[in-house]
N, C-alpha and C positions, 0 to 999 in steps of 0.2 A: 503494500499499500504506499501510496506517495502522497504527502501533504506538503503543499507549500514548496515543492521541489525537493523535498527531503524524504529518503526512504526510511519508513518509521522503524523497519527490522534493523537497519543499521544505526539509527540513532539511539534505540534501545541498547543496543550492544556497546555503544560508546556515548553516554549521556554527557560527556564533556566536550563532544564536537562543537566547534565554534560555528554558530548559525551565523549566516550573512546578515539576515534580517529576521531576528527572534520576535518581533511584534507581527510581521506578516505570517511568520510560521505558527505562532499561537492563534491568530485569527482564522487562519485556514484549518487548523486543527479543531478549534471550537465549532466552525461552521460545518466540518465533516461529522463531528460528534453530535451536534443537534440534528443533523439530516438523519443519521443513523437511529436517533431516539424516536423521531418523528416517524419513521418508517416503521420502527418496531410498535409504536403506539397504534398506528393506523392499522397494522396486521392484527393486533389485539382487539381492536375496536371493531373490525370487521367480523373476527371471530365470535365475539360477545353478541354482536347484532344478529349473526346467523344462527347462534345457539337460542337466543330469545325468540327468534321467528319460528324456528323449528318446535320450541316449546308451546308457542301459541298456536301452531298448526296442530300439534298433538292433541291439545286440549279441546280445539274445536272438533277434531275427528272423534275424540272420545265422547263429546257431548252430543254430536250428530248419531253417533251410533247408539247411544242411550236415549235418544229422542229428547234431550234437553236442549234449550237455547244455549248457545255458545256464550261462554263468560265474556263479560264486557272487557275491553282493554283496561288495563290498570290505569288509574288516573291519580295525579297528585292532588292532595288537598292542601290547600294554603290556610293555616289558622291566622286571624288576625288578632 
């Protein structure tokens, strides 16, 4: 993996390596880190949404099979 023109693998082997532009390296490293975190969170969010949809579909199918009305979607109640 290359960040800011520096091979991370080599930098980790020699952390005393003199960076030509340490600020740019840090900026690029943080941008890469944030992008990886966002990708991971969006993958987890998709998985959670799919699981919730599957759960709702299963409940509707069970209700249909039992000739009961499907349960209403969960609602958020705001107390004032």
